[in-house]
C-alpha positions in Angstrom: 58.0 156.0 -56.5 57.7 155.7 -60.3 55.9 158.8 -61.3 52.5 158.1 -62.6 51.0 161.5 -62.9 51.9 162.5 -66.5 51.9 160.7 -69.8 55.0 158.9 -70.8 53.9 157.8 -74.2 56.2 158.8 -77.0 54.1 161.2 -78.8 55.2 162.9 -82.0 54.2 164.9 -85.1 54.7 164.0 -88.7 55.1 166.4 -91.6 55.3 165.8 -95.4 56.1 167.8 -98.4 52.4 168.6 -98.8 50.5 170.5 -96.1 48.4 167.5 -95.0 49.7 164.2 -93.7 48.4 161.4 -95.8 48.3 158.8 -93.0 44.7 158.1 -91.8 43.9 159.4 -88.3 43.2 157.1 -85.5 39.6 157.5 -84.2 39.1 158.3 -80.5 36.9 155.4 -79.2 37.1 155.8 -75.5 33.9 154.8 -73.5 33.5 158.4 -72.3 33.1 159.8 -75.9 29.3 159.5 -75.7 28.5 160.3 -72.1 25.6 162.6 -71.3 25.9 165.8 -69.3 24.3 164.1 -66.4 26.8 161.3 -66.4 29.7 163.8 -66.6 28.3 165.7 -63.7 28.1 162.6 -61.6 31.8 162.1 -62.4 32.6 165.7 -61.4 30.7 165.3 -58.1 32.6 162.0 -57.4 35.9 163.8 -58.0 34.9 166.7 -55.8 33.8 164.4 -53.0 36.5 161.8 -53.0 39.8 163.5 -54.2 40.2 165.6 -51.1 39.7 162.5 -48.9 42.3 160.4 -50.8 45.1 163.0 -50.9 47.5 163.4 -48.0 46.9 167.1 -47.9 44.6 168.2 -50.7 44.4 171.8 -49.8 48.2 172.4 -49.3 48.4 174.8 -52.3 44.8 176.0 -52.7 41.9 176.7 -50.4 38.7 174.7 -50.2 36.8 177.7 -51.4 39.0 178.0 -54.5 38.5 174.4 -55.3 34.7 174.6 -54.8 34.6 177.7 -57.0 36.4 175.7 -59.8 34.0 172.8 -59.4 31.0 175.2 -59.6 32.4 176.9 -62.7 33.0 173.5 -64.4 29.6 172.2 -63.5 27.9 175.3 -64.8 29.7 175.3 -68.1 29.5 171.5 -68.7 26.4 171.5 -71.0 28.2 173.8 -73.4 31.4 171.9 -73.5 32.6 169.3 -76.0 33.9 165.9 -74.9 37.4 167.2 -75.6 36.9 170.2 -73.4 35.4 168.2 -70.6 38.3 165.8 -70.5 40.7 168.7 -70.6 38.9 170.3 -67.6 39.3 167.1 -65.6 43.0 167.1 -66.4 43.2 170.7 -65.4 41.5 169.9 -62.1 44.1 167.3 -61.3 46.9 169.7 -62.1 45.3 172.3 -59.7 46.4 170.2 -56.8 49.9 171.4 -57.5 51.5 168.1 -56.6 53.5 166.4 -59.4 52.3 163.0 -58.3 48.6 163.8 -58.4 46.8 164.1 -61.7 44.4 162.8 -64.3 47.0 160.9 -66.3 47.2 161.6 -70.0 48.8 158.2 -70.5 45.9 156.1 -69.4 43.5 158.0 -71.8 45.5 156.4 -74.7 44.8 159.2 -77.1 46.2 158.9 -80.6 49.1 161.3 -81.5 51.1 162.6 -84.4 54.4 161.0 -85.4 56.9 163.7 -84.7 58.3 164.4 -81.2 58.7 167.9 -79.8 61.0 169.0 -77.0 61.1 172.4 -75.1 64.2 174.4 -74.3 64.6 178.0 -72.9 64.5 179.5 -76.3 61.6 177.5 -77.8 60.1 174.2 -78.9 61.8 172.1 -81.5 61.1 168.9 -83.5 63.5 166.4 -82.0 62.6 163.4 -84.1 60.4 162.0 -86.9 59.9 159.0 -89.0 62.1 158.8 -92.2 59.3 160.0 -94.4 59.3 163.3 -92.5 63.0 163.7 -91.7 63.0 167.2 -93.2 61.1 168.4 -90.1 63.8 167.2 -87.6 65.4 170.3 -86.1 62.6 172.7 -87.0 61.5 175.2 -84.5 57.8 175.7 -83.5 56.5 179.2 -84.5 52.7 178.7 -83.8 49.9 176.2 -83.3 47.2 177.3 -85.6 47.2 181.1 -85.3 48.5 181.1 -81.8 52.2 181.9 -81.2 54.3 179.1 -79.6 54.6 180.9 -76.2 50.9 181.4 -75.9 50.2 177.9 -77.1 52.5 176.4 -74.4 50.8 178.7 -71.8 47.5 177.0 -72.7 49.1 173.5 -72.3 51.1 174.2 -69.1 48.0 174.2 -66.7 47.3 170.6 -67.7 50.7 169.3 -66.5 50.8 168.4 -62.8 53.8 169.8 -61.0 54.8 170.8 -57.5 53.9 174.4 -56.4 56.4 176.9 -57.6 58.3 174.4 -59.8 57.8 174.3 -63.6 60.2 171.4 -64.3 57.4 169.0 -65.2 56.0 171.5 -67.7 59.4 171.9 -69.2 59.8 168.1 -69.5 56.4 166.9 -70.6 54.2 169.8 -72.0 55.7 169.7 -75.5 56.8 166.1 -75.4 53.5 164.6 -74.4 50.7 167.1 -75.0 51.6 169.3 -77.9 51.1 166.6 -80.5 47.8 165.2 -79.3 45.0 166.8 -81.4 42.3 165.7 -78.9 44.0 167.8 -76.2 44.7 170.7 -78.6 41.0 170.9 -79.5 40.1 170.8 -75.8 42.2 174.0 -75.1 41.2 175.8 -78.3 44.4 175.2 -80.4 42.7 173.1 -83.0 39.2 172.8 -84.4 39.5 169.0 -84.7 40.4 166.1 -82.4 41.9 164.3 -85.4 44.4 166.8 -86.7 46.2 170.1 -85.9 48.0 172.8 -87.8 51.6 174.0 -87.0 53.8 176.7 -88.3 57.5 175.6 -88.2 60.7 177.2 -89.1 63.9 175.7 -90.3 67.0 177.3 -91.9 65.2 180.6 -91.9 62.1 179.3 -93.8 58.6 179.0 -92.4 56.0 176.5 -93.4 52.5 175.5 -92.2 51.6 171.9 -91.9 48.3 170.2 -91.0 48.9 166.9 -89.3 46.8 163.9 -88.6 46.8 161.8 -85.3 47.9 158.6 -87.0 49.6 156.7 -84.2 47.6 154.8 -81.5 48.8 155.2 -78.0 50.2 152.2 -76.2 49.7 153.8 -72.8 52.2 154.1 -70.0 55.6 152.4 -70.3 58.3 152.4 -67.6 60.9 151.7 -70.3 59.8 154.7 -72.4 59.8 156.9 -69.3 63.3 155.9 -68.2 65.1 155.6 -71.6 63.0 158.0 -73.8 64.0 156.0 -76.9 63.7 157.2 -80.4 61.2 154.8 -82.2 62.9 152.3 -84.5 63.3 153.7 -88.0 62.9 157.4 -87.0 65.4 160.1 -87.7 66.6 162.1 -84.6 68.3 165.4 -84.0 70.3 163.8 -81.2 74.0 163.5 -82.0 75.1 160.0 -83.1 78.2 158.1 -84.0 81.5 159.6 -82.8 79.7 162.7 -81.6 77.4 160.9 -79.1 78.0 162.2 -75.6 79.0 159.9 -72.8 75.6 160.4 -71.1 73.8 159.0 -74.2 75.8 155.8 -74.4 74.3 152.5 -73.0 70.8 153.6 -74.0 69.1 150.6 -72.6 70.7 150.5 -69.1 69.2 152.2 -66.1 72.5 152.4 -64.2 76.1 152.0 -65.3 79.5 153.5 -64.7 82.6 154.1 -66.8 86.1 155.3 -66.0 87.3 158.5 -67.6 91.0 157.8 -67.4 92.3 161.2 -68.7 90.6 162.9 -65.8 91.2 160.2 -63.2 87.4 160.2 -62.9 84.5 157.8 -62.9 81.2 158.7 -64.5 78.0 157.2 -63.0 74.7 157.2 -64.9 71.6 156.7 -62.8 68.5 156.9 -65.1 66.1 155.4 -62.6 65.9 154.3 -59.0 64.5 150.8 -59.9 65.8 147.3 -60.1 66.2 146.4 -63.7 66.8 142.8 -65.0 70.3 141.7 -64.2 72.2 143.3 -61.3 70.0 145.1 -58.8 70.7 148.7 -57.7 72.3 147.2 -54.5 74.5 145.0 -56.7 75.5 148.0 -58.8 76.3 150.0 -55.6 78.7 147.2 -54.5 80.3 147.0 -58.0 80.9 150.8 -57.9 82.2 150.7 -54.3 84.6 147.9 -55.2 86.0 149.8 -58.1 86.4 153.0 -56.2 88.1 151.1 -53.4 90.7 149.5 -55.7 91.4 152.5 -58.1 92.9 155.9 -57.6 89.8 158.0 -58.5 90.0 161.8 -58.0 86.5 162.7 -59.2 83.2 160.9 -59.2 80.4 162.3 -61.3 76.9 161.1 -60.6 74.4 161.9 -63.4 70.8 162.2 -62.4 69.7 164.5 -65.2 67.4 161.9 -66.8 66.2 160.3 -63.7 62.3 160.5 -63.2 62.4 158.5 -59.9 61.5 155.0 -58.9 61.6 153.3 -55.5 63.2 155.4 -52.7 63.6 152.3 -50.5 66.4 151.2 -52.9 68.6 154.2 -52.3 70.5 153.3 -49.2 73.2 151.0 -50.6 74.2 153.5 -53.3 74.0 156.4 -50.8 76.3 154.6 -48.4 78.8 153.8 -51.2 79.0 157.5 -52.1 79.4 158.6 -48.5 82.2 156.1 -47.9 84.0 156.8 -51.1 87.4 158.6 -51.1 85.9 161.1 -53.5 83.5 162.4 -50.8 85.1 165.8 -50.5 84.3 169.2 -52.1 85.6 168.9 -55.6 85.7 165.1 -55.5 81.9 164.4 -55.9 79.9 166.1 -58.6 76.1 165.5 -59.2 74.4 166.5 -62.4 70.7 167.4 -62.1 68.0 168.8 -64.4 64.3 169.5 -64.8 63.7 165.7 -65.2 65.3 164.8 -61.8 62.3 163.9 -59.9 60.5 161.8 -57.2 62.9 159.1 -55.8 65.7 160.9 -57.6 64.8 164.0 -55.5 65.0 161.9 -52.4 68.5 160.9 -53.5 69.5 164.5 -54.2 68.2 165.5 -50.7 70.3 162.9 -49.0 73.4 163.6 -51.0 73.0 167.3 -50.1 72.7 166.3 -46.4 75.4 163.7 -46.1 78.0 164.4 -48.7 80.1 167.3 -50.0 78.6 167.0 -53.5 78.6 169.9 -55.9 75.4 170.1 -58.0 75.7 171.2 -61.6 73.0 171.7 -64.3 69.4 172.8 -63.9 67.0 172.8 -60.9 65.2 169.6 -60.1 61.5 169.2 -60.9 60.4 168.5 -57.3 60.1 170.5 -54.1 62.7 169.3 -51.7 59.9 168.1 -49.4 57.0 166.8 -51.4 53.9 164.6 -51.7 54.2 161.3 -53.5 53.2 157.6 -53.7 49.9 158.2 -55.4 46.8 156.0 -54.9 43.9 156.1 -57.3 40.2 156.7 -57.7 38.2 155.9 -60.8 35.4 158.2 -62.0 32.2 156.0 -62.2 31.0 156.8 -65.7 34.0 157.8 -67.8 36.3 155.4 -65.9 39.0 158.0 -66.0 41.5 157.3 -63.2 42.7 160.0 -60.9 46.0 159.7 -59.1 46.3 161.3 -55.6 49.4 161.4 -53.4 49.0 159.5 -50.2 52.3 160.3 -48.5 54.4 163.3 -47.5 58.2 162.9 -48.0 60.2 165.2 -45.7 63.9 164.6 -46.1 64.8 168.1 -45.2 64.0 170.6 -42.4 60.3 171.3 -42.1 61.1 175.0 -42.6 62.9 174.2 -45.9 60.4 175.5 -48.4 62.7 175.4 -51.5 60.7 174.6 -54.6 63.6 172.7 -56.1 67.2 171.8 -55.5 69.2 174.5 -57.4 72.6 173.6 -58.9 75.5 175.5 -57.5 76.7 175.9 -61.1 74.0 176.7 -63.6 74.3 175.0 -67.0 71.1 175.3 -69.0 70.5 172.6 -71.7 69.9 173.8 -75.3 68.8 172.3 -78.5 72.2 173.1 -80.1 73.9 171.0 -77.4 71.6 168.1 -78.2 72.4 168.3 -81.9 76.1 168.8 -81.5 76.5 166.2 -78.7 78.0 168.7 -76.4 77.8 168.2 -72.6 79.1 171.3 -70.9 77.8 170.2 -67.5 79.8 167.0 -67.6 82.8 168.9 -68.9 82.7 171.3 -65.9 82.4 168.3 -63.5 85.4 166.6 -65.1 87.8 169.5 -65.4 87.0 172.5 -63.2 88.1 173.1 -59.6 85.5 173.3 -56.9 83.9 176.7 -56.8 84.1 178.7 -53.6 80.7 178.9 -51.9 79.0 182.2 -51.0 79.6 181.4 -47.3 83.3 181.3 -47.7 83.4 184.4 -49.9 81.5 186.6 -47.4 83.5 185.3 -44.4 86.7 186.3 -46.2 85.2 189.7 -47.1 83.7 190.5 -43.7 87.0 191.9 -42.1 87.0 194.5 -44.9 83.7 196.1 -44.0 80.1 196.4 -45.2 80.9 197.8 -48.6 83.3 194.9 -49.4 80.6 192.4 -48.3 78.0 194.0 -50.5 80.4 194.0 -53.5 81.1 190.3 -53.1 77.4 189.5 -52.7 76.4 191.5 -55.8 79.2 189.9 -57.9 78.0 186.4 -56.8 74.3 186.9 -57.5 75.0 188.6 -60.9 77.2 185.7 -62.1 75.2 183.6 -64.7 76.6 180.5 -63.1 74.5 181.2 -60.0 71.3 182.0 -62.0 69.3 179.3 -60.2 70.5 179.8 -56.7 67.5 181.1 -54.7 68.7 180.4 -51.1 71.2 183.2 -50.6 69.5 184.0 -47.3 70.3 180.6 -45.9 73.9 180.8 -47.1 74.4 184.3 -45.6 72.8 183.2 -42.4 75.1 180.2 -42.2 78.2 182.4 -42.8 77.0 184.7 -40.0 76.6 182.0 -37.5 80.0 180.5 -38.5 81.6 183.9 -37.6 79.7 183.9 -34.3 81.1 180.5 -33.5 84.6 181.8 -34.4 84.1 184.6 -31.7 83.9 187.3 -34.4 80.6 189.0 -33.5 81.3 192.3 -35.2 82.0 190.6 -38.5 78.9 188.3 -37.9 76.8 191.5 -37.5 78.0 192.8 -40.9 76.9 189.5 -42.6 73.6 189.4 -40.8 72.9 193.0 -41.7 73.7 192.2 -45.3 71.3 189.3 -45.1 68.5 191.5 -43.7 69.2 194.3 -46.2 68.9 191.9 -49.1 66.0 190.0 -47.7 64.0 192.8 -46.0 60.8 190.7 -45.7 62.4 187.8 -43.8 61.7 187.6 -40.1 64.4 185.0 -39.8 67.0 187.4 -41.2 66.1 190.0 -38.6 66.0 187.5 -35.8 69.6 186.4 -36.7 70.6 190.1 -36.9 69.2 190.5 -33.4 71.3 187.5 -32.2 74.4 189.0 -33.7 73.9 192.4 -32.2 73.1 190.9 -28.8 76.3 188.9 -29.0 78.2 192.1 -30.0 76.8 193.9 -26.9 74.4 196.2 -28.8 71.3 195.6 -26.8 69.3 198.5 -28.2 70.2 197.4 -31.8 69.2 193.8 -30.9 65.8 195.0 -29.6 65.2 196.8 -32.8 66.1 193.8 -34.9 64.0 191.4 -32.8 61.0 193.9 -32.9 61.2 194.0 -36.7 61.3 190.2 -36.9 58.2 190.1 -34.8 56.5 192.7 -37.0 57.1 190.5 -40.0 56.0 187.4 -38.3 54.0 187.7 -35.1 54.3 184.0 -34.7 58.1 184.1 -34.3 58.3 182.8 -30.7 62.1 182.9 -30.7 62.1 186.7 -31.4 59.3 187.2 -28.8 61.3 185.3 -26.2 64.4 187.3 -26.9 62.6 190.6 -26.4 61.2 189.4 -23.1 64.6 188.2 -22.0 66.2 191.6 -22.9 63.4 193.5 -21.2 63.8 191.4 -18.0 67.5 192.0 -18.0 67.0 195.8 -18.3 64.5 195.9 -15.4 65.7 197.0 -12.0 66.0 194.2 -9.5 
């Protein structure tokens, strides 16, 4: 499942000592540039009629009425819109589906761009690279686009980037990288008055300067190699560390999968940049090579790096998955998996299966995909503009159907920063190579349960306030799991304390109160169980398990 729903062109922005880039802009000559309002309306109607039919579940994140309202708004406004605004509105419609594999793809529009590349981090947007003539801009931080501050500017771009509901990973990965330096797009969202150039305020070494930049580079369209390897164009200057400072993850820049022993830590580092068969050894061949090495060497730690993996073909995953399951390193503390906001599509399938079948510890940032997600897009083409629209045709459900996590969260949070990129630091890999396995929340609360409710709450608060757990959003599941483990150990009183903690910290969860009811029932507190089950049913009248438990308790209390 190579992701097709965002642009993978290597866009950039170039700056010179003067305020205007001298290179001539590349004209936009797409066939839709001169379409009439009537023709655009035909395209809009075609989109509205056919997109819901092609998608596996078009209304999974919006209602039909909401979609129709948006179509009506667009249709009404169309006579007043410029070609740039119309194209942007179609891109926005694709992103409204809230499925990262469904979109109007920026790549296929082949819009010219500006020769400097932007990247986004938690603290801002930076110039990552530029051609040699504009090397002074490398490392500069974006202050504004035109008169609009960088945060507001990115908020205007973000709705154009297709992503899964509740997950902003694709925005983080592609909004600055692929959209920010395309004047045609910036004009369409009101950040520029021209489709040929745009103005940026940048800051470097404490000094600010405004630059007006031309779109001087023609787009070559989608490239799998660019998507997977994200190369710096030849002759460009980059902020990425180089030479002796280059981190292990950045070595072998033209290989989709490779591994290397890290002898001083009795470890093996595995880089998986794509789930595809590249020229040379297939992914299955690579899995065998890795398995043979692990079987013949004393390896204490195996680190699998998926941070730059945008996906591929999930039918290729099995050999590598089996290798990791069978490895002697498949124990807690022996297998570490690095993830990020670029871990996507088939890579998410791989993460799901590693979570289900191994004792992997995940480190880094949340993935950019819901754990269960729509994928495998098929296309329609708008009849007049010939703009293609990609629409997911399949639903991938690796996890429980009740698992609504919007991403796989790392157990140890390690946000990436621009400073790390420049210095060649890799704290996530350093943790995976050197630190002992962290104790999971389940074990911490089970140990604290004999000491009472106050001790339990103290452990819980300490855990959730730790910055290393910043991304963990499934504490309910973890507490629930600990409570049932205590029930299985015939410790119902302690289980009740854990279930009560779960209900107290998740007061709108019908499942938490249902579990509390089970614990109280097992502890012999029938009245308390009835109260918990009743609250569960109030929160979710469709909870048949809670309703059944109440009927069972009522029947048991009735005179024979």
